[in-house]
Steps between C-alpha positions, in 0.01 A plus 500: 500500500593324827699761684683523831544849653778530755420782736138428406349643819634844437284765338659461155500121516142474622374746238688303232329181623156671468580618146622156395188327644282752321672407174438127567836402639593332827746677729653328805651721766827443688572723793579499871202727564140373455313610187229762509155373603347514151775269363518276808133400460567353155781246546414316176580803288764643733687213683719643774843377606646655815875497428807708435675514164814391686348149540640343182361141531154637575519734203570201268223291662250787474563569136476139404199411716300797372615442141600865469585634155560866594682649803442858607789569741398793721620365836788671684612764748435869430753779496524616860506148653772418249708795614465407870571131446697441176584145608138395512445695183760287329332176612153609394549724201813345344504135612122490498475624142758239394299231679177600320680509158666164555181343638319625187757337275486170687116502502482575128338839541503683165452863589651710783389856573731702732376802691812719490535861600629839378726472808739324261599857396683728734850643467664664197189537291538746211281814494246341266184290525543159666428228239531120497868521404605760760796420726403262788717609791268486805599653830268277708507135595151467368596633158811279491284192566269599215791531259599147594150372431488660158838367395426149630168501315680597177750222559226241546337624184821455301624180663173311557250659267285649777246756384628771737341842523562780755327815602682790669223637714517847659381571854167328545210688662223305662296467820600287795876519453670418830871456430701827495708569194665806353199621302226380740392866537311464170265247671483647850450862389169374357404230749569684828276801418224267388526331841495841675865480604783748455811416299840661438655430161873413516613672185526862378175644354653526151617136498366300206470121510385284210183316618229267380165398648494139611209412269703630202808305614305176524334554164842574343642169630207307357508683163870443459467133592221448246666680213611274210861397542598647165405850634731469806822638354636709791438229772523744792287812488457829679141598564376837621177592674516880493686702244642734613540369858310710746684678782438430870341844520267429208400178666406692819293746295318213325427331829363814649272532200323187625574537872511875572575444869810283428773561751806455288842650559864454403787369713763426234750217550816600300601141421156397366464826308838451336431138401159582347617816323769301314222338300209746534696788350493338160208394277429124492473372138268201458484519122593137436218370716254727319624400151554125551197398708277809523558621854290793610434618860134521601504754784582870536587642840143603609361176365757298700416681820127448451540131430744471793219631723255243371742215542601608851135492598463155345806375692352638824172327440670168409702516824203604714641839589262727310 
C-alpha cells in the first residue's frame, strides 16, 4: 500500500503511519504541522508534505507524484474551533474534503478512508442504541461537515467506483492534545494530573461520552482499510472503545487510582454538557464493524490510563522536556 494520510502529524495520523510502516506499507503525511520526530527522521518511509487540504492543485500533484493508492482523510478542524469559526470550518472540512475526494479521482486513487465522527448524530435520536442507521441530525458545525463527507464519499463510490469506507470515531483520548474541543476533558483529566497540574472538568460528573484510545482508533482505520472489499457492506461504521461509556466521575476515580494526588474538580459548562449528553446518554452500537471486519477494542479504562502515562513520558523525552 502507498498511502497518504491527511492530518498525518496528529496523534491518530502519526500512529496510523507507524502501524502501516510496521505492516510493510509506505505512508506519506500531509499536514500544516510538522510530523513527530520519530517519523520525521525517516522521510523515505514517511514523506512529508506541508500543505492544507484546501490547496486543490497541490493535492492532485501530491497524489500523482507519490503514486498514492489509498487516502486516509483525517485532516480538518475540530469541534470547538468549528463552532467559533464556521466559515473557516466550511472551507477546511467541507470544501477540503471535496478537494481530497476529487483529487483522488483525478489521480486514480482506488481507495478512500474517511475519518468521520459520532458527531453526525445529535438531535431527535430515539431512546435506543445509536447504530449505523440512526438519524443523522447534528447540532454542531463539525458534525454537519462530517455528514457532508460521508454523503460525498458514498456519491463518489456510486458515480466513480471509488472504494470508499468511513469510520465514525467517538471522542479520541491520547497524550499531547492541544486543540480544545467539546470532549477534550477525556484527555486533559488524565494528562494534567500526570504533569502535576490541576484541572476542572467542564461537564457534570454523571456525563457519559463515548470514547476510544488513539491507538485503537488508528488500528481500526488500518484494519477497515485492509479488509477485503467484499466484506465492506455497510461502508460507514460506528466504532466504540468502551462499552458502556464511562462517566466523567468514573474517569476521575480511575485517574486517581494511578495518580492519587490528582487535583481534579468539576466546573460544568451547560452548553458542552448538553451537546455531549445527547449522544452519551445512549449506547453506541458498533455491531456491523465487529461482524464485517472483526473490530475489537484493545484497551480498558485502567489500561488506557497506564499506556497514556507511558506515551506521555515518551513524548516528553522526544521533545527534550523530560
